N, C-alpha and C positions, 0 to 999 in steps of 0.2 A: 151765123153760129160757128163756134169754133170746133176744131177737130181735135181729138184727143186719141193717143194710142194706148189701148189697154194689153199690156204684154203679160202673157202667162209664164210664170218660171217654174222649172223643174229641176230636180236634183238629178244628175246624171248617175247611174248606178243604183238608185233607189228601186226596190222591187215594184213591179207593177201590181196593181189593186187586182184582186180577183175578177174573172170575166163578168159576173153579174154586177159589180160596182162599177167597172168600165162601161157596161150597156147602160147602167142608169145615169153615169156621167154624159154619155152621148145624148142621151135623151133630154138631160136638163140642159145641156149647152143648146141643143137644138130648140129648146123651149125660149132660152134667152135670145137666140138669133131670131125667133118669130116675134117676140116681143119687141125687140130691136128695131126690126124692119116694119111692123105695125105703128110704132112710134114716130117713124121717120128719122130715127137716129142711126141707122145701119149705113155705113159706107162699105166696109169690107171686112173679111176676117178670115183666117186660115188657120189649120195646124200645121206642125213642121215634124219631118221626119227627125231621128235622132242626131244629135250633134256630130256623131262619127261619119254622117253623110255629107259634111260640110266641105266646102272647098275655098279657102281664102285666097283672093288675088290681090297683090301687091306689086307697087313699082319699086325695082332695086336695081340701081345703075341703068336707069332708064327703059329697063325693060319689065314687062309684065311677068311676075313669077307666081305659080300656083302651089298651094300646099294642102294637103288634106287634112281633115279635122277642123274643129271651130277655131275661131280667132281667139277668144278668151280662155286662157288656162285655168279653168275653174270647174268645179263641179255643179254649180248654178248656171243654167243655160235657158235660151228661149225656147219654150215649148210651142206657142203659138200665139195668136193675137188678134184684137178686134181694133179697126180703126172706126170711131163713131163721131157723130155730130152731137154736140151738147151746147145749152145755153151757157153755162159756166163750170167751174171747177165741181161745185157741189152735186150737179146733175152727172156729171162723169163719174164721180166717186159712188153714187148710188148705182149707177150702172155696173161699176166694178164689184160692188158688193154682191150684185146678183151672179156676175160671171164667177167670182171666186166660188161662191157656194155651188155653182154647177159644174165647174171643173176640178173642184177640190184642190186648188192650187194657188199659192199667191199671185196677184195681179197688179202689176204697177201701173200708174196712170201717169201719162206724160202729155202737155199739150203741143201741138205742132207749132213751129215759129210764126206763122204767118195765119191769119184768119182765112178761113175757108169761104167762100161765096157759096151761097145757097144756090 
């Protein structure tokens, strides 16, 4: 089976949903996680702190240099992700459809370069 990254995208600065909506989203994401695990498609997943907590490390003039904040200068940022195993892109897209409903945010699907061994 191939591994896919399902990345959740958020818009920095957007107002957070009300608490009751957030609690429902957490429950819905937990349900998707449970379903992924039961199906044997789960590899790893995680939510991320806001982009302002990021630190970028780069090599400049042979030295490692760190800067605060996200690398990409854009409002759209990575908010979380799943790494899953799926037989093909169609199966990965089906999982992404469940994920986007659960987290109420766009989910991008990308295959890893190398096939993962079971």
